MINU-329514 format. One record per residue: x, y, z of N, C-alpha, C in turn; residue in one letter. Coordinates in steps of 0.001 Angstrom, whole numbers, padded with zeros to 6 digits, always signed. Layout:
<recs>
XYZXYZXYZa ...
</recs>
This chain:
<recs>
+006629+029704+013689+006344+028810+012573+005086+027997+012886m +004224+027887+011895+003014+027070+012035+002880+026211+010781r +002186+025091+010896+001999+024217+009745+000660+023507+009850a +000046+023313+008701-001186+022527+008589-000912+021376+007636i -001146+020167+008114-001042+018965+007285-002454+018438+007079l -002926+018453+005846-004257+017953+005496-004078+016669+004702l -004485+015556+005298-004288+014245+004682-005640+013618+004388l -005998+013546+003105-007197+012818+002694-006855+011336+002559f -007876+010486+002516-007656+009045+002357-008195+008590+001004d -007402+007796+000285-007820+007218-001004-008108+008291-002040s -007259+009291-002106-007413+010391-003046-006676+010041-004346l -007436+009807-005393-006876+009411-006686-006458+010651-007464n -005154+010799-007746-004658+011991-008437-005263+012125-009832r -005613+010982-010443-006190+011005-011782-007598+011596-011791h -008170+011828-010614-009521+012386-010508-009522+013857-010099c -008357+014500-010113-008258+015899-009715-008028+016783-010932l -008761+017883-011010-008648+018803-012140-007214+019259-012399e -006444+019673-011386-005092+020158-011687-004161+019079-012244p -004517+017806-012054-003734+016728-012646-004336+016249-013968y -005280+017019-014526-005767+016741-015862-007100+016040-015962g -007811+015844-014866-009103+015165-014920-010177+016109-015461c -011029+015581-016324-012071+016397-016911-013481+016048-016496g -013660+014987-015706-015040+014581-015378-015440+014897-013941w -014496+015269-013090-014839+015623-011714-014870+017141-011549t -015469+017580-010454-015549+019002-010136-014709+019262-008887q -013483+019723-009076-012564+019968-007955-011901+021331-008117t -012682+022415-008174-012096+023739-008410-011158+024201-007309p -011366+023743-006081-010501+024207-005004-009147+023508-005006n -009080+022297-005543-007767+021696-005758-007004+022476-006831f -007716+022960-007847-007070+023814-008848-006608+025125-008214s -007430+025657-007346-007064+026882-006616-005848+026640-005733r -005815+025484-005069-004661+025121-004240-003397+025042-005087l -003510+024457-006282-002342+024323-007151-001746+025683-007498a -002582+026705-007612-002091+028042-007923-001411+028706-006740k -001656+028162-005525-001097+028778-004313-000062+027866-003655h +000450+026897-004405+001405+025959-003824+002258+025364-004930s +003156+024494-004544+003922+023683-005489+003210+022349-005638v +002946+021935-006865+002285+020669-007143+003331+019680-007653m +003336+018490-007064+004341+017483-007387+003789+016502-008415f +004567+016284-009468+004154+015378-010538+004634+013950-010334d +005617+013739-009463+006147+012387-009256+006236+012082-007758r +005076+012055-007128+005004+011646-005722+004445+010232-005661c +005106+009365-004882+004673+007975-004762+004455+007606-003299y +003481+006746-003097+003303+006136-001781+004519+005258-001492a +004628+004806-000277+005650+003826+000076+004990+002525+000473g +004396+002510+001669+003731+001312+002181+002223+001500+002151s +001540+000547+001550+000078+000568+001480-000475-000486+002425l -001741-000374+002921-002648+000757+002769-002587+001698+003974p -003708+001855+004716-003907+002972+005647-002843+003122+006730c -002810+002229+007712-001902+002428+008841-000441+002222+008473m -000080+001314+007572+001311+001297+007116+001751+002648+006545p +000861+003319+005812+001196+004641+005281+001352+005659+006402a +000570+005524+007454+000680+006487+008554+001921+006234+009401r +002358+005003+009474+003637+004763+010152+004756+005457+009377r +004677+005433+008068+005675+006147+007262+005578+007655+007458e +004355+008154+007584+004166+009580+007821+004842+010006+009119l +004794+009155+010127+005428+009452+011410+006938+009245+011369h +007370+008122+010807+008768+007686+010972+009688+008062+009830t +009131+008434+008677+009978+008793+007557+010785+007640+006997g +010280+006412+007155+010977+005254+006596+009952+004200+006177r +010374+003320+005249+009465+002297+004739+009045+001328+005835y +007794+000911+005769+007210-000014+006741+007062-001429+006192n +006766-001593+004897+006140-002821+004397+007076-004017+004279f +008368-003851+004447+009278-004987+004351+009504-005671+005693l +009051-005059+006771+009269-005621+008108+007977-005966+008848h +006892-005313+008488+005716-005470+009328+004459-005211+008531r +003383-005857+008972+002086-005632+008356+001434-004413+009003s +000139-004365+008942-000667-003312+009585-000412-003343+011086w -000137-002209+011696+000089-002202+013129+000384-000824+013679g +000640-000738+014972+000823+000544+015649+002242+001080+015512p +002451+002292+016008+003798+002826+016158+004526+001965+017188i +005780+001618+016890+006571+000763+017770+007327+001580+018825e +007706+000965+019942+008450+001686+020981+009767+002285+020494p +010366+001687+019456+011652+002172+018951+011500+003157+017797f +010276+003437+017369+010058+004317+016224+010310+005775+016575d +010812+006533+015602+010888+007984+015697+009586+008553+015134d +008784+009154+015978+007502+009701+015553+007628+011204+015354s +007386+011666+014127+007512+013090+013816+006694+013976+014749m +005376+013736+014951+004639+014629+015855+005149+014567+017295p +005631+013407+017717+006159+013324+019083+007480+014063+019201e +008333+013985+018183+009589+014735+018203+009308+016230+018230l +008306+016661+017472+007924+018073+017521+007424+018445+018912l +006574+017597+019472+006020+017845+020804+007138+018001+021833k +008110+017113+021787+009212+017163+022752+010103+018383+022542k +010033+018973+021345+010857+020154+021040+010097+021455+021241s +008884+021363+021790+008135+022572+022099+007170+023029+021028g +006967+022216+019996+005979+022528+018967+004685+021805+019322v +003595+022557+019474+002332+021942+019865+001736+021208+018660y +001352+019950+018873+000806+019136+017786-000606+018686+018142t -001502+018809+017163-002917+018487+017391-003448+017708+016190h -004127+016600+016451-004710+015750+015416-006227+015814+015487l -006862+016021+014331-008314+015944+014212-008616+014948+013101i -009379+013903+013420-009620+012876+012409-010912+012123+012674s -011502+011625+011581-012604+010674+011678-012172+009329+011102d -010860+009122+011029-010300+007886+010480-010363+006816+011557h -011334+005915+011457-011636+004996+012543-010464+004104+012929q -009539+003846+012001-008459+002911+012299-007520+003429+013400h -007520+004734+013631-006714+005271+014731-007179+004753+016092y -008456+004411+016201-009003+004046+017510-009096+002528+017681w -008530+001775+016742-008549+000313+016812-007217-000207+017350e -007169-001512+017626-005943-002105+018172-004725-001818+017294d -004882-001959+015977-003756-001817+015077-003336-000398+014784g -003993+000583+015392-003603+001975+015203-003549+002758+016492g -003630+002054+017611-003917+002703+018894-002789+003551+019457a -001591+003503+018868-000489+004287+019439-000133+005511+018609t -000874+005803+017558-000550+006947+016703-001049+008263+017291y -002330+008339+017617-002890+009619+018056-002307+010085+019377h -001818+009170+020198-001238+009559+021492+000166+010134+021365t +000692+010211+020179+001991+010856+019964+001844+012380+019901r +000608+012868+019772+000349+014308+019664+000084+014896+021053y +000215+016209+021170-000151+016868+022423-001621+016652+022747n -002463+016733+021721-003903+016562+021915-004508+016042+020628s -005702+015505+020729-006354+014938+019550-007865+014963+019742w -008570+014956+018619-010025+014895+018627-010463+013870+017594e -011394+013008+017986-011887+011987+017069-013366+012233+016781c -013716+012066+015522-015099+012188+015062-015560+010803+014662v -016706+010388+015135-017167+009018+014952-018129+008888+013781r -018268+007637+013292-019348+007317+012378-018977+006860+010992g -017690+006878+010642-017316+006484+009288-017323+004963+009118q -017755+004526+007946-017691+003126+007522-018209+002185+008621e -017395+001221+009040-017810+000250+010050-017391+000606+011455g -017160+001874+011729-016790+002332+013067-017843+001867+014073d -017465+001074+015070-018455+000577+016049-018925+001701+016968p -019773+002522+016441-020169+003780+017071-021537+003659+017732w -022614+003722+016981-023949+003671+017545-024410+002219+017721k -025098+001976+018812-025505+000612+019148-026868+000287+018565a -027001-000941+018098-028298-001449+017650-028298-002955+017905h -028980-003346+018934-029045-004757+019288-029977-005475+018309v -029523-006582+017796-030347-007332+016864-029941-007072+015424g -030627-007738+014528-030293-007672+013107-030743-006352+012497a -030086-005980+011419-030462-004819+010623-030652-005291+009190v -031785-004947+008622-032042-005348+007244-031273-004426+006301e -030346-005007+005539-029570-004223+004605-030381-004001+003332l -030323-002808+002770-031071-002548+001540-030443-003297+000366p -031189-003530-000690-030591-004142-001884-029402-003302-002348p -028319-003966-002721-027107-003226-003061-026190-004073-003937h -025332-003400-004644-024181-004020-005276-022965-003720-004410l -021904-004511-004587-020702-004264-003811-020856-004670-002369g -020390-003811-001463-020356-004139-000046-021430-003384+000734q -021765-003951+001881-022632-003303+002869-022488-004095+004159a -022634-003443+005300-022637-004192+006554-023529-003505+007587n -023813-004216+008625-024756-003740+009640-024294-002435+010272k -023031-002374+010716-022590-001200+011457-022621+000050+010597q -022213-000070+009345-022262+001093+008463-023701+001560+008277d -024616+000609+008156-026024+000972+007973-026559+001674+009215e -026175+001202+010386-026593+001857+011632-026018+003269+011690v -024734+003410+011376-024082+004720+011447-024727+005732+010511n -025089+005278+009304-025632+006206+008313-026888+006915+008809r -027645+006246+009628-028879+006856+010128-028598+008083+011000a -027374+008176+011535-027030+009264+012453-026188+010358+011798y -025781+010162+010551-024929+011171+009911-025605+011803+008699i -026894+011574+008545-027637+012233+007470-028020+013647+007913r -028047+014545+006972-028503+015891+007286-027363+016884+007406g -027685+018139+007288-026717+019221+007286-025918+019246+008595l -024610+019277+008470-023727+019385+009619-023449+018103+010352g -024022+016981+009906-023850+015718+010620-022801+014799+010007k -022399+015082+008787-021388+014232+008146-020060+014346+008900q -019354+013240+009110-018050+013319+009775-017085+014299+009111p -017102+014365+007779-016226+015303+007075-016495+016738+007504l -017767+017099+007619-018132+018443+008059-017643+018710+009481e -017772+017711+010336-017363+017887+011734-015849+018026+011860k -015105+017258+011065-013645+017350+011107-013195+018767+010755v -013747+019313+009674-013334+020668+009288-013885+021717+010247f -015037+021448+010856-015544+022359+011875-014594+022439+013066g -014073+021305+013488-013105+021288+014591-011795+021943+014186l -011416+021804+012923-010202+022460+012449-010349+023977+012533a -011512+024488+012130-011744+025933+012223-011787+026374+013687h -012296+025520+014551-012300+025832+015983-010874+025956+016513e -010010+025021+016117-008605+025094+016531-007967+026381+016009f -008215+026704+014753-007597+027888+014170-008110+029164+014817l -009394+029223+015115-009928+030400+015800-009265+030615+017155n -008985+029529+017833-008388+029604+019163-006888+029866+019111e -006209+029378+018052-004743+029340+018086-004035+030024+016917n -004781+030678+016031-004111+031215+014840-003106+032313+015171r -003237+032968+016305-002278+034006+016678-001119+033454+017496d -001179+032182+017846-000076+031555+018579+000997+031094+017596a +002140+030721+018133+003255+030277+017296+003628+028847+017670d +004373+028216+016789+004913+026869+017034+003813+025822+017238n +003055+025558+016181+002087+024472+016244+001950+023796+014887w +001579+022515+014964+001231+021711+013795-000196+021227+013974l -001046+021552+013008-002414+021049+012990-002496+019972+011911l -002796+018749+012320-002938+017618+011402-004432+017344+011244h -004972+017669+010071-006379+017439+009756-006446+016204+008878i -007199+015196+009308-007226+013959+008540-008631+013405+008368e -009335+013829+007322-010644+013230+007027-010482+011853+006400p -011396+010970+006711-011413+009623+006130-011799+009675+004654f -012630+010614+004283-013074+010747+002894-011936+011215+001993d -011987+010845+000683-013071+010160-000024-012982+008629-000010p -012492+008062+001070-012486+006606+001247-013902+006061+001099h -013983+004842+000618-015291+004184+000515-015836+003867+001915e -017152+003763+002106-018223+003935+001119-018413+005402+000743p -018851+005632-000496-018980+006978-001024-020341+007551-000650f -020448+007937+000610-021730+008391+001163-021708+009913+001226f -022267+010555+000206-022270+012010+000119-023704+012532+000080a -023946+013745+000583-025287+014332+000534-025768+014511-000910p -027083+014614-001056-027690+014709-002381-027187+015915-003168e -026882+017006-002488-026458+018204-003213-025188+017947-004012e -024354+017021-003546-023149+016664-004299-023439+015544-005293y -024277+014596-004913-024645+013539-005843-025342+014101-007082q -026143+015152-006890-026892+015716-008008-025999+016364-009055n -024754+016615-008712-023825+017195-009683-023274+016139-010643r -023559+014884-010349-023053+013779-011165-024235+012897-011585y -025044+013413-012465-026224+012672-012896-025830+011558-013859s -026568+010470-013814-026363+009356-014735-027694+008655-014937d -027701+007640-015771-028938+006939-016126-029193+005702-015272d -028406+005532-014220-028539+004322-013411-029796+004377-012556y -030562+003294-012547-031756+003227-011698-031818+001902-010941n -030645+001333-010673-030585+000067-009962-030438+000244-008466g -029997-000803-007812-029842-000785-006363-028622+000042-005954t -028535+000324-004685-027448+001160-004165-026085+000556-004519r -025183+001420-004965-023833+000963-005284-022866+002102-004993f -022456+002215-003721-021504+003254-003334-020326+002698-002527d -020223+001364-002491-019139+000737-001744-018621-000439-002572w -017697-000173-003492-017261-001233-004414-016500-002336-003696p -016552-003544-004233-015803-004649-003638-014319-004529-003966p -013484-005188-003171-012054-005268-003491-011869-006443-004440y -012293-006241-005675-012367-007393-006577-012447-006916-008021d -012556-007887-008940-012728-007583-010350-014005-006794-010589h -014001-005997-011647-015201-005297-012078-016064-006269-012881v -017248-006558-012375-018172-007469-013061-019549-006848-013265t -019766-005669-012736-021083-005042-012772-021382-004490-014170e -022662-004303-014491-023041-003672-015768-022419-002283-015888p -022228-001832-017114-021568-000555-017364-022262+000599-016656l -023590+000621-016675-024310+001720-016020-024016+001762-014530a -023880+000595-013909-023556+000534-012481-022129+001014-012238a -021214+000656-013110-019832+001108-012977-019749+002638-013022q -020447+003214-014011-020454+004671-014141-021044+005313-012888v -022115+004735-012375-022769+005279-011178-021830+005246-009973h -021125+004150-009792-020223+004050-008646-019088+005072-008755c -018558+005236-009963-017531+006265-010154-018092+007648-009851r -019339+007871-010236-019962+009160-009937-020154+009368-008439n -020403+008285-007702-020520+008397-006251-019192+008823-005635q -018096+008282-006164-016769+008736-005722-016585+010212-006076y -016975+010580-007305-016858+011974-007713-017633+012905-006804g -018834+012500-006391-019649+013340-005508-018954+013555-004169a -018407+012480-003601-017719+012617-002320-016436+013423-002472l -015745+013244-003595-014537+014024-003859-014864+015507-003962l -015975+015842-004607-016376+017247-004713-016730+017825-003350t -017300+017004-002478-017544+017469-001107-016223+017738-000394m -015250+016853-000558-013921+017094+000020-013340+018395-000522c -013497+018617-001825-012999+019837-002451-013651+021078-001843d -014945+020998-001569-015653+022143-000993-015086+022515+000376a -014771+021490+001181-014243+021793+002517-012772+022183+002468y -012037+021689+001485-010703+022243+001238-010827+023731+000944l -011817+024101+000139-012027+025510-000177-012292+026359+001048g -013038+025824+002012-013305+026566+003244-012003+026811+004029k -011093+025836+004006-009805+026027+004670-008983+027089+003947l -008974+027051+002622-008246+028065+001864-008840+029445+002108l -010169+029523+002179-010826+030808+002491-010334+031338+003837d -010254+030455+004821-009835+030866+006160-008419+031423+006120y -007548+030730+005392-006156+031200+005307-006081+032538+004577m -006956+032737+003589-006996+034028+002884-007420+035149+003832d -008540+034946+004508-009121+035993+005352-008164+036401+006465v -007481+035411+007034-006625+035697+008198-005148+035795+007821h -004871+035883+006535-003509+036115+006033-002504+035116+006601r -002906+033879+006611-002045+032847+007192-000971+032366+006226m -001085+032734+004946-000087+032296+003974+001298+032867+004294w +001351+033940+005033+002631+034595+005299+003540+033767+006197q +002960+032948+007080+003810+032264+008055+003338+030846+008377d +002509+030256+007522+001962+028929+007806+002190+028001+006621t +002906+026925+006856+003072+025902+005819+001767+025136+005662m +001446+024751+004427+000279+023915+004151+000730+022750+003277l +000459+021536+003741+000720+020326+002973-000604+019603+002784i -000951+019295+001540-002157+018521+001231-001707+017256+000509v -002061+016106+001080-001535+014834+000582-002572+013738+000782a -002173+012513+000474-003016+011334+000700-002124+010148+001008t -002744+009034+001409-001969+007831+001701-001747+006976+000460d -002753+006913-000411-002695+006110-001629-003895+006472-002484h -003957+005916-003682-005077+006182-004562-006156+005129-004470g -006912+004987-005562-008063+004087-005559-008392+003732-007000f -008689+002463-007243-009065+002009-008574-010581+002093-008749l -010994+002764-009799-012414+002936-010103-012765+002223-011403l -012251+001020-011553-012516+000227-012739-011330+000111-013669g -010292+000938-013461-009099+000830-014277-008477-000560-014114e -007958-001090-015206-007329-002412-015208-008303-003521-014808h -009611-003209-014875-010618-004211-014555-010799-004485-013081g -010401-003511-012222-010457-003725-010775-011145-002572-010064w -011722-002908-008909-012200-001920-007949-011226-001825-006779w -011155-000647-006200-010554-000414-004877-009039-000526-004878a -008477-001363-003995-007034-001387-003770-006649-002740-003195k -005369-002927-002987-004803-004054-002237-004730-005365-003007n -005532-005559-004032-005570-006865-004661-004679-007027-005892r -004711-006103-006841-003957-006350-008068-002533-005819-007974p -001855-005715-009109-000606-004960-009166-000863-003538-008665l +000178-002913-008132+000008-001576-007564+000234-000525-008650f -000802-000420-009485-000755+000474-010629-000658+001937-010196y -000426+002809-011196-000289+004239-010939-001482+004811-010186e -002685+004320-010482-003881+004840-009802-003824+004622-008293e -003034+003649-007848-002879+003353-006427-001632+003985-005827l -000526+003902-006536+000776+004245-005962+001230+005664-006243s +000803+006243-007352+001238+007580-007769+000242+008592-007213h +000653+009368-006238-000286+010151-005437-000140+011652-005668t -001195+012414-005376-001103+013872-005446-000380+014436-004226p +000300+015551-004410+000954+016245-003299+001061+017723-003643l +000636+018574-002683+000722+020020-002810+001398+020559-001541f +002371+021437-001704+003036+022038-000549+003197+023539-000766i +002724+024306+000206+003025+025731+000277+004011+025940+001432w +005168+026496+001123+006190+026789+002128+006426+028291+002123d +006038+029005+003185+006181+030467+003188+007631+030925+003110p +008579+030057+003410+009994+030447+003330+010443+030599+001880r +009935+029758+000976+010344+029823-000423+009416+030693-001254t +008123+030715-000889+007158+031517-001636+006819+030968-003001g +007232+029751-003310+006950+029163-004620+005474+028788-004704a +004799+029266-005752+003373+029011-005919+003047+028919-007404a +002038+028102-007719+001645+027944-009107+002704+027253-009943g +003555+026459-009297+004647+025789-009992+004521+024278-009818e +005186+023543-010708+005186+022080-010646+006613+021602-010460r +006730+020424-009832+008041+019835-009609+008072+018413-010161r +009197+018063-010788+009382+016750-011406+010161+015793-010521k +010792+016292-009474+011617+015438-008612+010776+014301-008024a +011390+013151-007862+010729+011965-007323+010684+012060-005804l +009477+012113-005247+009303+012257-003796+008331+011202-003297v +008254+011051-001964+007411+010016-001364+006824+010475-000040q +005908+009671+000476+005311+009924+001786+006376+010032+002864t +007432+009233+002771+008467+009253+003812+009203+010590+003880i +009003+011474+002890+009661+012776+002911+008918+013800+003765d +007668+013528+004117+006893+014537+004835+007384+014738+006265l +007785+013649+006943+008271+013798+008324+009539+014650+008384a +010589+014333+007619+011779+015193+007689+011526+016616+007198p +010595+016790+006260+010280+018141+005794+009675+018967+006917t +008734+018395+007666+008110+019124+008769+009089+019337+009916l +009879+018334+010240+010869+018512+011303+011833+019639+010960l +012342+019639+009731+013294+020671+009324+012647+022046+009306s +011395+022117+008893+010674+023389+008868+010641+024021+010260y +010462+023198+011292+010413+023708+012666+011791+023729+013333f +012841+023403+012597+014182+023446+013151+014512+022313+014087g +013803+021193+013965+014040+020022+014808+014931+019044+014048v +016007+018543+014664+016912+017630+013966+016190+016387+013452p +016556+015945+012265+015981+014745+011665+016768+013530+012148v +016124+012540+012777+016841+011361+013268+017508+010594+012122p +018647+009964+012389+019359+009239+011330+018587+008057+010760p +017624+007500+011509+016866+006355+011010+015822+006745+009967d +015529+008025+009817+014577+008438+008796+015230+008343+007421m +014529+007725+006475+015034+007562+005117+014551+008649+004172q +013545+009404+004588+013016+010464+003746+013935+011670+003722g +013564+012650+002908+014386+013844+002701+013565+015106+002931h +014218+016122+003456+013618+017442+003545+013409+017957+002118d +012205+018372+001796+011879+018760+000423+012091+020253+000138l +012759+020972+001020+012916+022408+000795+013673+022702-000500q +014732+021927-000789+015488+022180-002019+014668+021848-003258t +013765+020869-003137+012866+020567-004256+011897+021723-004461v +011375+022249-003361+010454+023372-003459+011138+024596-004056l +012407+024797-003732+013118+025970-004222+013522+025839-005682q +014160+024702-006034+014779+024592-007355+014560+023248-008037q +013669+022426-007528+013406+021102-008116+014677+020251-008167d +015491+020365-007130+016715+019560-007035+016339+018154-006581i +016698+017112-007323+016300+015745-006953+016848+015339-005592p +016057+014535-004869+016497+014018-003576+016720+012505-003622v +016313+011838-004716+016521+010400-004861+016455+010041-006339r +017083+008903-006682+017028+008433-008063+016007+007312-008249d +015462+006803-007135+014485+005720-007212+013671+005689-005931a +012477+005096-006023+011563+005002-004888+011005+003591-004804a +010927+003091-003588+010400+001757-003327+008953+001885-002849l +008094+000954-003243+006732+000951-002703+006145-000450-002811f +005112-000703-002002+004486-002013-002019+003644-002251-000794g +003351-003518-000558+002506-003923+000558+003073-005189+001175m +002993-005285+002470+003528-006422+003198+002945-007724+002663f +003818-008626+002241+003392-009924+001743+002961-009937+000298g +002986-008776-000368+002558-008694-001769+003733-008197-002615a +003436-007571-003747+004485-007112-004654+005419-006109-003974h +006693-006189-004329+007673-005151-004036+007909-004419-005352v +007824-003088-005321+007862-002297-006548+008922-001199-006427c +009439-000784-007579+010412+000297-007610+010158+001139-008852v +010385+002444-008725+010274+003342-009872+011413+004341-009844t +011838+004758-011039+012792+005858-011145+012114+007109-011691d +010787+007090-011735+010012+008205-012263+009550+007988-013681g +010262+007152-014414+009833+006789-015764+009456+005311-015829r +010337+004476-015356+010101+003035-015370+009522+002592-014031w +008596+001650-014075+008044+001022-012866+008221-000483-013008v +008814-001076-011975+009037-002525-011984+008415-003115-010734y +007605-004176-010924+006907-004824-009817+007327-006280-009758m +007745-006696-008579+008266-008046-008384+007288-008821-007502r +006809-009967-007995+005728-010703-007341+006236-011657-006264a +005340-011992-005367+005585-012991-004336+005735-014374-004970d +006710-015162-004490+006909-016526-004969+006230-017512-004022r +005500-018478-004577+004831-019474-003723+005844-020251-002890p +005414-020651-001707+006242-021508-000869+007339-020794-000106g +007353-019469-000130+008368-018713+000601+007806-018222+001929t +008702-017891+002839+008304-017505+004193+007960-016021+004277a +007169-015681+005279+006809-014302+005569+006753-014143+007086l +007410-013107+007598+007444-012877+009043+007116-011427+009366y +006433-011268+010486+006111-009955+011037+007129-009670+012141d +007793-008505+012094+008766-008117+013116+008184-006960+013913y +007914-007198+015177+007211-006202+015972+007463-006421+017460t +007242-005382+018249+007183-005507+019705+005765-005319+020222l +004841-004996+019315+003436-004809+019671+002604-005661+018726l +002424-006934+019030+001742-007847+018096+000229-007617+018055p -000154-006705+017161-001553-006339+017026-001947-006381+015554l -003093-006968+015265-003665-006926+013932-004471-005629+013784h -005160-005507+012663-005921-004291+012409-006963-004028+013495q -007758-005023+013802-008845-004830+014756-008794-005817+015917r -007675-006464+016133-007605-007471+017198-006157-007711+017599a -005978-008219+018807-004664-008677+019224-004334-009989+018518m -003062-010300+018452-002679-011618+017961-003268-012680+018883y -003758-013753+018297-004277-014866+019091-003115-015639+019706a -003323-016264+020880-002236-017021+021518-001590-018044+020592p -002401-018726+019773-001818-019747+018896-000907-019136+017840e -001116-017861+017494-000222-017205+016546+001131-016884+017174e +001149-016793+018496+002367-016371+019195+003142-017535+019800l +002610-018719+019729+003239-019843+020438+004578-020257+019856q +004815-019955+018572+006070-020353+017940+006952-019166+017569k +006675-018011+018166+007479-016850+017824+008901-017012+018339l +009815-016317+017716+011208-016265+018156+011619-014809+018299t +012785-014586+018878+013343-013235+018954+014340-013050+017819l +014239-011896+017171+015154-011576+016080+016146-010525+016550h +017381-010646+016108+018398-009669+016482+018026-008278+015978e +018509-007227+016629+018083-005872+016269+018323-005537+014801p +017372-004822+014208+017591-004198+012919+018318-002872+013149f +018764-002269+012075+019536-001033+012196+018724+000110+012794s +017383+000024+012744+016522+001127+013169+015758+000830+014455f +016026-000301+015128+015224-000667+016303+015891-000273+017621t +016870+000617+017550+017510+001186+018739+018085+000116+019661k +018651-000935+019081+019249-002007+019865+018269-003020+020399g +016973-002870+020059+015955-003800+020551+015823-005004+019621c +015787-006186+020213+015363-007342+019455+013839-007275+019297r +013338-007859+018221+011902-007844+017970+011356-009270+017983t +010052-009371+018154+009386-010643+017955+009385-010963+016462l +009644-012204+016138+009595-012671+014751+008458-013680+014666k +007383-013288+013986+006150-014063+013993+005843-014534+012578i +005727-015834+012402+005402-016386+011089+004013-015935+010669a +003894-015492+009425+002625-014981+008914+002166-015834+007733m +000917-016257+007720+000394-016935+006531+000212-015936+005402p +000315-016405+004166+000189-015500+003025-001220-014917+002898k -002216-015585+003477-003586-015075+003419-003988-014436+004749d -003012-013820+005434-003291-013270+006757-004359-012191+006724f -004522-011535+005579-005539-010496+005444-006125-010638+004049y -007261-011320+003921-007749-011751+002607-007829-010656+001555p -008263-009440+001909-008434-008426+000875-007100-007891+000384c -005994-008271+001033-004680-007861+000554-004054-008905-000359m -004640-010076-000447-004034-011123-001249-004115-010788-002729s -003114-011212-003473-003046-010918-004890-003774-011986-005687t -004572-011567-006655-005265-012522-007516-004230-013330-008292a -004477-014633-008505-003480-015484-009183-003014-014921-010515p -003933-014364-011305-003542-013863-012615-002701-012598-012531e -002688-011931-011362-001884-010726-011189-000596-010987-010414e -000381-012219-009981+000829-012530-009220+001976-012800-010194n +002437-011719-010806+003467-011811-011837+004367-010596-011762r +005593-010752-012259+006477-009608-012384+006005-008755-013558d +006216-007456-013482+005778-006583-014565+006678-005357-014642a +007020-004980-015864+007840-003794-016135+007048-002870-017059l +006948-001578-016682+006210-000605-017474+007087+000611-017759f +006917+001154-018949+007546+002416-019332+006454+003484-019334d +006456+004338-018323+005393+005338-018197+005466+006400-019284l +006609+006541-019900+006738+007539-020956+005948+007136-022197q +005996+005868-022548+005278+005388-023729+003948+004724-023391t +003766+004372-022117+002562+003640-021692+002100+004158-020330d +001640+005420-020259+001299+006007-018952+000154+005302-018245p -000707+004603-018977-001823+003900-018352-001466+002465-017965k -000225+002077-018179+000275+000744-017805-000603-000375-018378q -000847-000275-019651-001668-001276-020330-000837-002342-021035e +000484-002086-021184+001301-002988-021984+002631-003266-021283h +002668-004226-020359+003951-004595-019748+004920-005070-020824p +006197-004751-020649+007178-005048-021685+008274-005961-021149i +008981-006587-022081+010147-007403-021767+011391-006660-022235k +012234-006302-021314+013497-005629-021613+014473-006062-020529d +015280-007084-020828+016120-007693-019808+017137-006716-019237l +017644-005825-020063+018636-004859-019575+017977-003883-018607i +016814-003326-018991+016120-002392-018108+015612-003095-016853q +015155-004325-017009+014694-005077-015847+015830-005279-014844e +017014-005597-015328+018147-005790-014420+018512-004483-013725q +018415-003377-014450+018678-002070-013831+017696-001809-012695h +016421-002117-012929+015415-001896-011892+015614-002858-010728m +016035-004081-011006+016335-005039-009934+017474-004512-009074i +018472-003944-009704+019608-003387-008952+019144-002256-008037d +018263-001391-008554+017725-000311-007724+016916-000881-006559l +016102-001892-006846+015266-002498-005824+016116-003109-004723m +017107-003863-005087+017970-004517-004091+018711-003482-003252r +019186-002420-003886+019890-001379-003135+018983-000715-002114r +017748-000365-002528+016823+000282-001603+016383-000671-000498l +016212-001946-000813+015876-002924+000217+017012-003064+001217m +018240-003055+000718+019396-003149+001616+019480-001914+002515q +019230-000731+001952+019245+000492+002755+018163+000468+003823e +017080-000252+003559+015989-000386+004526+016253-001499+005536n +017385-002196+005399+017731-003336+006249+016634-004407+006190d +016205-004713+004962+015151-005707+004772+015623-007079+005205a +014783-007878+005857+015165-009224+006289+015375-010149+005094p +016131-011208+005327+016551-012095+004246+015379-012680+003474a +014309-013047+004182+013204-013717+003486+012475-012791+002516e +012611-011477+002679+011961-010571+001735+012614-010638+000355q +013917-010890+000318+014576-011104-000969+014141-012446-001564y +014165-013485-000729+013785-014815-001210+012337-014829-001691a +011500-014068-001010+010074-014052-001330+009795-013540-002734r +010656-012667-003253+010460-012134-004601+011528-012666-005566i +012234-013700-005151+013162-014380-006049+014446-013621-006336g +014952-012871-005368+016201-012132-005545+017244-012627-004562l +018507-012514-004948+019608-012822-004062+019834-011633-003128q +020059-011916-001861+020354-010841-000911+021753-010299-001178q +021936-008969-001219+023274-008404-001450+024273-008849-000402p 
</recs>
């Protein structure tokens, strides 16, 4: 048995041709849809990057207990469980957060790994002294500007290198058995830095300053600039599509479809001006952020060119891969093996929880989406044994008042550190005041979530689902208080 997991970052399902998009060029995603099962109701769990990857490893929700951080000593890590069971696991990525303090324990769960440098603000190439940033809208920083000078030109883009290393692994190991190849490009994450050959496919009338890195904020730019920035995302997405096509070509030529599972997924989506916002993390977690694309080819079922309506999530990928290789699924995993969904679209859950630490807690049953806002003046705590922020260790003053918390159901009998967290612990994750509200949407009548509705009976039903899923996750008491609910 062999498997390839291809995880893009910030892949918006609304921008893919097989999901109905008409303005982007993604023919290889359409080709993938014909050779796999495409899921219509896949949702993220914990946003953004590393919280989603903890779910990918552990098969359980992250965001009710901890912010951004590493794999914990008590966590069940899917690639490590495979490794211990004799399945060789290999990670190839240019996702810089893996090499930072807050992600430093993920890649070491694999047998081997390769990192490609240069994306975004990756502290890669050195330049002592100031760097003059070009005129721009949105964001820009010194390190990204330094990095860009080294990734221009054919074959130098990190995305190209990631797929080049993937082909190298396949050339060396395609005749071997029992391996998982995890390919994880950072793209199409911002900044949208794509070669001209892809940018030229998205012509527009914009002649202003550079705008390929939108702010995590309201859309305030002129319409022409907005269109241009969306086109920059489209250009990078088309580049991702091209390299997906190269992987599909490889599987065709070497007849790998007969015995190799392929999963193509993402961590979350991205707002390109919808609801008046750019990017992620700040507003309500609309469909463009939470409702994600998912494609799975399973050679055991042979299902291809089909769609599934069952409600699935990121937490289902770990148990699906473990079961595929015949490795027992640990009881602490909350996700489900998706084989029955792939075979007959048999539901594995009636509701899904999603959200972000310290922000909205959300629940969906596939039709209704309910988002419950943070209440002012309530407490927030981080539960961890590895107190690390995204790019730094916790400062001593943050740890001086910590306490020990009794074990949760999933911490293997370990007590954890309980660390008080300020609500603005990570500014770009904070919710704008006008969006800090409860909201109920009916996706059947309002798929774009433009008209929140008042329906007390349906709202209570969604609250009941939310409380049940939080209880199953062993959520701490303050998480209920934080969103104004009574703990069961």
